[in-house]
Wavefront OBJ file of the C-alpha trace (Angstrom):
o trace
v -11.139 -96.886 -47.872
v -10.731 -97.680 -51.566
v -14.030 -96.058 -52.359
v -12.990 -92.958 -50.365
v -9.709 -92.700 -52.295
v -11.573 -93.067 -55.588
v -14.040 -90.365 -54.550
v -11.204 -88.025 -53.498
v -9.422 -88.584 -56.811
v -12.580 -87.840 -58.785
v -13.166 -84.731 -56.683
v -9.639 -83.479 -57.419
v -10.124 -84.140 -61.147
v -13.459 -82.357 -61.073
v -11.955 -79.381 -59.228
v -9.028 -79.135 -61.644
v -11.434 -79.330 -64.578
v -13.482 -76.472 -63.145
v -10.369 -74.406 -62.587
v -9.253 -75.049 -66.159
v -12.656 -74.076 -67.516
v -12.711 -70.865 -65.452
v -9.193 -70.025 -66.641
v -10.198 -70.652 -70.256
v -13.265 -68.445 -69.912
v -11.151 -65.702 -68.312
v -8.515 -65.926 -71.056
v -11.177 -65.756 -73.765
v -12.738 -62.774 -72.025
v -9.362 -61.022 -71.865
v -8.740 -61.813 -75.535
v -12.172 -60.457 -76.471
v -11.437 -57.255 -74.573
v -8.070 -56.935 -76.303
v -9.602 -57.571 -79.699
v -12.264 -54.988 -78.949
v -9.583 -52.390 -78.238
v -8.406 -52.698 -81.823
v -8.808 -55.032 -84.795
v -6.282 -55.565 -87.560
v -7.340 -57.109 -90.850
v -4.784 -57.750 -93.603
v -5.986 -58.218 -97.184
v -3.934 -61.360 -97.787
v -4.449 -61.577 -101.544
v -1.943 -58.805 -102.249
v 0.555 -59.203 -99.416
v 3.887 -59.720 -101.158
v 5.689 -60.671 -97.947
v 9.030 -59.521 -96.541
v 9.623 -55.772 -96.198
v 8.558 -53.034 -98.574
v 11.325 -51.047 -100.274
v 9.040 -48.088 -100.882
v 10.234 -44.506 -101.266
v 6.945 -42.633 -100.701
v 6.137 -39.046 -101.685
v 4.367 -36.794 -99.122
v 1.039 -35.909 -100.737
v -2.461 -35.325 -99.354
v -5.849 -36.344 -100.744
v -9.083 -34.842 -99.395
v -12.280 -36.699 -100.344
v -15.788 -35.262 -100.155
v -17.315 -38.390 -98.689
v -19.327 -40.404 -101.172
v -17.081 -42.762 -103.094
v -18.830 -44.674 -105.884
v -15.861 -46.551 -107.404
v -16.372 -44.573 -110.626
v -13.610 -43.542 -113.036
v -12.739 -40.372 -111.141
v -12.193 -42.227 -107.899
v -10.070 -44.849 -109.631
v -7.907 -42.191 -111.279
v -7.516 -40.291 -107.997
v -6.676 -43.506 -106.161
v -4.098 -44.439 -108.782
v -2.532 -40.977 -108.387
v -2.386 -41.499 -104.624
v -0.988 -45.038 -104.786
v 1.674 -44.045 -107.304
v 3.063 -41.779 -104.560
v 3.122 -44.738 -102.155
v 5.682 -46.382 -104.475
v 4.474 -49.970 -104.001
v 4.455 -49.562 -100.234
v 2.211 -50.862 -97.458
v -1.274 -49.294 -97.564
v -3.159 -48.939 -94.279
v -6.752 -47.879 -93.608
v -7.603 -46.705 -90.100
v -11.083 -46.228 -88.700
v -13.165 -46.463 -85.518
v -15.069 -49.711 -84.987
v -16.328 -51.941 -87.780
v -14.385 -53.264 -90.711
v -14.764 -51.699 -94.116
v -13.936 -52.901 -97.602
v -11.373 -50.258 -98.541
v -8.290 -52.467 -98.186
v -9.909 -55.291 -100.148
v -10.985 -52.847 -102.882
v -7.445 -51.527 -103.162
v -6.098 -55.065 -103.231
v -8.572 -56.187 -105.907
v -8.145 -53.176 -108.200
v -4.565 -51.971 -107.707
v -2.541 -55.075 -106.785
v 0.557 -53.933 -108.652
v 0.588 -50.501 -107.010
v 1.071 -51.678 -103.422
v 3.112 -54.103 -101.366
v 0.212 -54.911 -99.017
v -3.140 -53.538 -97.839
v -4.740 -53.740 -94.411
v -7.419 -52.196 -92.203
v -6.991 -51.213 -88.562
v -9.948 -50.241 -86.407
v -8.854 -48.414 -83.247
v -11.775 -48.511 -80.866
v -10.623 -47.447 -77.397
v -7.995 -45.179 -75.926
v -6.337 -48.306 -74.543
v -6.064 -49.615 -78.083
v -4.919 -46.230 -79.370
v -2.131 -46.296 -76.770
v -0.951 -49.819 -77.542
v 2.487 -50.387 -79.040
v 1.010 -52.841 -81.542
v -1.312 -50.185 -82.984
v 1.487 -47.635 -82.999
v 3.741 -50.027 -84.925
v 1.038 -50.926 -87.446
v 0.675 -47.227 -88.276
v 4.380 -46.383 -88.281
v 5.072 -49.244 -90.691
v 2.680 -47.871 -93.336
v 3.808 -46.159 -96.544
v 0.321 -44.810 -97.300
v -2.405 -43.941 -94.798
v -6.134 -43.658 -95.518
v -8.451 -42.358 -92.766
v -11.920 -43.742 -93.400
v -15.244 -41.999 -92.956
v -17.319 -42.311 -89.820
v -17.571 -39.959 -86.859
v -14.778 -37.435 -86.373
v -15.799 -36.976 -82.726
v -14.991 -40.647 -82.128
v -11.629 -40.133 -83.804
v -10.910 -37.142 -81.609
v -12.052 -38.745 -78.348
v -10.305 -42.056 -79.010
v -7.078 -41.083 -80.798
v -6.148 -37.542 -79.775
v -3.257 -37.396 -77.316
v -2.321 -41.069 -77.793
v 0.348 -43.156 -79.507
v -2.018 -43.266 -82.484
v -1.908 -39.488 -82.929
v 1.875 -39.532 -82.542
v 2.197 -42.282 -85.157
v -0.046 -40.453 -87.655
v 1.972 -37.265 -87.289
v 5.198 -39.281 -87.576
v 4.004 -40.600 -90.951
v 3.171 -37.089 -92.147
v 6.144 -35.098 -90.896
v 8.997 -37.585 -90.479
v 8.440 -40.585 -92.718
v 6.575 -38.306 -95.167
v 4.075 -40.703 -96.716
v 0.847 -40.045 -98.648
v -2.172 -39.433 -96.426
v -5.843 -39.372 -97.450
v -9.109 -38.843 -95.631
v -12.736 -39.158 -96.666
v -15.744 -37.588 -94.938
v -14.854 -37.672 -91.203
v -11.332 -38.602 -92.237
v -11.047 -35.411 -94.284
v -12.729 -33.347 -91.575
v -9.888 -33.924 -89.073
v -7.001 -33.130 -91.432
v -7.104 -29.349 -91.254
v -5.366 -27.450 -88.464
v -8.874 -26.373 -87.492
v -11.513 -29.088 -87.464
v -15.122 -29.589 -86.461
v -15.926 -32.624 -84.311
v -19.489 -32.263 -83.002
v -20.761 -34.165 -79.982
v -24.174 -34.603 -81.581
v -25.654 -33.796 -84.995
v -23.609 -31.291 -86.950
v -24.618 -27.661 -87.046
v -26.736 -26.567 -90.012
v -25.834 -23.745 -92.383
v -28.770 -21.656 -91.210
v -27.881 -22.200 -87.550
v -24.271 -21.032 -87.780
v -25.047 -18.135 -90.121
v -27.866 -16.921 -87.870
v -25.695 -17.423 -84.760
v -21.951 -17.936 -85.373
v -21.601 -19.057 -81.732
v -24.506 -21.515 -81.863
v -24.262 -24.067 -79.051
v -23.438 -26.737 -81.640
v -20.303 -24.877 -82.708
v -18.474 -25.414 -79.418
v -16.671 -28.349 -81.032
v -14.654 -26.265 -83.509
v -11.134 -27.263 -82.493
v -7.668 -25.975 -83.328
v -3.994 -26.958 -83.371
v -4.255 -30.082 -81.228
v -4.589 -33.134 -83.484
v -3.325 -33.908 -86.995
v -0.464 -31.704 -88.188
v -0.289 -31.280 -91.969
v 1.836 -28.205 -92.729
v 0.091 -27.314 -96.006
v -3.276 -27.241 -94.167
v -2.294 -24.887 -91.380
v -4.688 -21.961 -90.745
v -7.284 -24.044 -92.629
v -10.575 -25.720 -91.742
v -12.122 -28.388 -93.978
v -15.688 -29.523 -94.570
v -17.252 -32.327 -96.595
v -20.570 -33.362 -98.175
v -21.147 -29.735 -99.177
v -23.863 -30.600 -101.696
v -25.660 -33.364 -99.795
v -29.358 -32.676 -99.266
v -31.133 -35.683 -97.775
v -33.669 -34.615 -95.137
v -34.461 -38.196 -94.148
v -30.793 -38.745 -93.208
v -30.516 -35.506 -91.250
v -29.033 -33.484 -94.132
v -31.736 -30.833 -94.160
v -29.610 -28.177 -95.821
v -26.533 -28.039 -97.994
v -23.304 -27.059 -96.246
v -22.131 -24.100 -98.335
v -23.276 -21.670 -95.661
v -21.803 -23.837 -92.941
v -18.284 -23.665 -94.298
v -18.584 -19.866 -94.544
v -19.658 -19.833 -90.893
v -16.750 -22.072 -89.931
v -14.339 -19.730 -91.684
v -15.830 -16.730 -89.886
v -15.162 -18.444 -86.565
v -11.591 -19.280 -87.557
v -10.992 -15.658 -88.544
v -12.450 -14.502 -85.229
v -10.145 -16.854 -83.295
v -7.081 -16.829 -85.556
v -7.158 -13.575 -87.465
v -5.839 -13.351 -91.005
v -4.751 -15.242 -93.014
v -7.389 -17.963 -92.557
v -8.680 -20.453 -95.096
v -11.230 -23.190 -95.697
v -11.379 -26.093 -98.143
v -14.744 -27.637 -98.970
v -15.532 -30.659 -101.077
v -18.747 -31.832 -102.637
v -19.362 -35.527 -102.260
v -17.851 -36.611 -105.550
v -14.702 -34.475 -105.303
v -11.184 -35.837 -104.743
v -8.681 -33.068 -103.976
v -5.169 -34.273 -104.777
v -2.481 -32.049 -103.232
v 0.991 -32.844 -104.530
v 4.279 -32.524 -102.658
v 4.634 -28.925 -103.877
v 1.267 -27.878 -102.407
v -0.582 -27.754 -105.748
v -4.144 -29.103 -105.712
v -5.852 -30.853 -108.643
v -9.447 -32.066 -108.451
v -10.757 -35.412 -109.653
v -14.464 -36.089 -110.055
v -16.791 -38.787 -111.263
v -17.823 -37.178 -114.531
v -21.392 -36.309 -113.573
v -20.909 -32.540 -114.025
v -22.371 -31.945 -110.572
v -21.509 -32.815 -107.003
v -17.761 -32.976 -107.701
v -16.578 -29.417 -107.089
v -13.869 -28.315 -104.681
v -13.861 -24.879 -103.056
v -10.861 -22.965 -101.763
v -12.037 -20.119 -99.504
v -9.736 -17.349 -98.349
v -10.858 -14.681 -95.921
v -10.047 -11.226 -97.248
v -11.507 -9.288 -94.337
v -12.760 -9.590 -90.769
v -16.544 -10.043 -90.380
v -18.348 -6.766 -89.727
v -20.591 -8.376 -87.085
v -19.902 -11.717 -85.431
v -21.712 -11.981 -82.104
v -23.481 -14.615 -80.076
v -27.217 -14.928 -80.845
v -26.907 -12.447 -83.719
v -26.850 -13.099 -87.487
v -23.430 -13.062 -89.101
v -22.689 -10.000 -91.222
v -19.694 -10.547 -93.492
v -20.197 -8.465 -96.592
v -17.569 -5.826 -97.444
v -19.425 -4.815 -100.601
v -19.933 -8.440 -101.629
v -16.213 -9.300 -101.439
v -15.851 -10.745 -97.953
v -14.432 -14.142 -98.948
v -12.627 -14.908 -102.193
v -13.340 -18.421 -103.473
v -11.748 -20.497 -106.195
v -13.885 -23.349 -107.519
v -12.568 -26.318 -109.490
v -14.954 -28.835 -111.002
v -13.410 -32.278 -110.809
v -13.125 -34.547 -113.831
v -12.285 -38.210 -114.237
v -8.778 -37.272 -115.396
v -8.209 -34.465 -112.902
v -8.638 -30.757 -113.539
v -7.120 -27.484 -112.472
v -4.281 -26.365 -110.292
v -4.576 -24.356 -107.109
v -1.492 -23.268 -105.191
v -1.978 -23.696 -101.447
v 1.312 -21.942 -100.756
v 0.130 -18.516 -101.855
v -3.632 -19.052 -102.323
v -3.394 -16.927 -105.467
v -1.916 -18.905 -108.348
v -4.645 -20.959 -109.995
v -5.894 -22.292 -113.304
v -8.645 -24.516 -114.606
v -11.353 -23.112 -112.337
v -13.045 -19.800 -111.575
v -12.938 -17.080 -108.936
v -15.984 -15.718 -107.145
v -16.921 -14.076 -103.840
v -19.087 -15.402 -101.027
v -20.661 -13.128 -98.435
v -23.640 -12.596 -96.203
v -25.368 -9.331 -95.518
v -27.588 -10.784 -92.795
v -27.217 -14.338 -91.597
v -28.682 -17.172 -93.626
v -31.166 -14.934 -95.400
v -28.400 -12.709 -96.747
v -26.008 -15.477 -97.820
v -24.782 -15.348 -101.423
v -22.483 -17.878 -103.040
v -21.802 -19.638 -106.316
v -21.870 -23.442 -105.909
l 1 2 3 4 5 6 7 8 9 10 11 12 13 14 15 16 17 18 19 20 21 22 23 24 25 26 27 28 29 30 31 32 33 34 35 36 37 38 39 40 41 42 43 44 45 46 47 48 49 50 51 52 53 54 55 56 57 58 59 60 61 62 63 64 65 66 67 68 69 70 71 72 73 74 75 76 77 78 79 80 81 82 83 84 85 86 87 88 89 90 91 92 93 94 95 96 97 98 99 100 101 102 103 104 105 106 107 108 109 110 111 112 113 114 115 116 117 118 119 120 121 122 123 124 125 126 127 128 129 130 131 132 133 134 135 136 137 138 139 140 141 142 143 144 145 146 147 148 149 150 151 152 153 154 155 156 157 158 159 160 161 162 163 164 165 166 167 168 169 170 171 172 173 174 175 176 177 178 179 180 181 182 183 184 185 186 187 188 189 190 191 192 193 194 195 196 197 198 199 200 201 202 203 204 205 206 207 208 209 210 211 212 213 214 215 216 217 218 219 220 221 222 223 224 225 226 227 228 229 230 231 232 233 234 235 236 237 238 239 240 241 242 243 244 245 246 247 248 249 250 251 252 253 254 255 256 257 258 259 260 261 262 263 264 265 266 267 268 269 270 271 272 273 274 275 276 277 278 279 280 281 282 283 284 285 286 287 288 289 290 291 292 293 294 295 296 297 298 299 300 301 302 303 304 305 306 307 308 309 310 311 312 313 314 315 316 317 318 319 320 321 322 323 324 325 326 327 328 329 330 331 332 333 334 335 336 337 338 339 340 341 342 343 344 345 346 347 348 349 350 351 352 353 354 355 356 357 358 359 360 361 362 363 364 365 366 367 368 369
């Protein structure tokens, strides 16, 4: 009998141990799932604790997509952080953790109260109250590069979208975006399912199958960028990475589609990779660059006319005697150059005016990069 009682006791202990182990494994699995929904990483070295007393200024910075930490980027970043007024700086992205918050913390510790990164990876994460609160608590928001289609699919129509628009239109904090982050900031935005459309493809067929993902009025709401589509990496030409053509023709094609859908007025803003477009609270844009005298231009395109021919499977014709689209170009400098008024799209200095047009698709495209 004693041996039976001992065996029964050991069996109960063994069973309880198994149950505990299964529970632990389940809890860890649930935690892993939760962590995979979103990840929050604070840069501890510059967290000053307590609550920020920031009084931010509502500005916008559009970045062409190839930051190199050169003087122009540092000057543009300082301009942006000055408008955050020593507030809490937050980077949001999809998947992965970047080094943006740490870079800000290491180089501008006196300009901010804290810096952190938040990757929002699933719609469940994008709809969590924790993620919503992280965003709403920020005094400066930076949307990292990546894949704008992931941003659209994961964040659009969620608490995350609501929180971003709360920061812009209610709390009125500085907002910046680079590459994919810039691409989603216009009222119109391009979020392709697969590889992005090429300049030749959209100019030779403005309704190319890879243009179905031109979206409008259903995501980020920045008043100064209404009726506007943005594009990045305009000067990149790296065939091995899929950049077989520059994107100057592509942004003209995008604008033609916006005009077709929206009518006039319609606008586009394009940035070469080294350009940082700083739009102040009055809607005046200045352009920072990295001092290389190339690859740091910003382009402000305004449609003056409707395209003469914009049809499926036919080359775009948008000519009007070579004056179809009026463009103001500002070459960025390390100290910032030029002023372009996004309120009237007329008042400008420090750059130059030109016209872009096409008389027959890609072959007839003329522009001044």
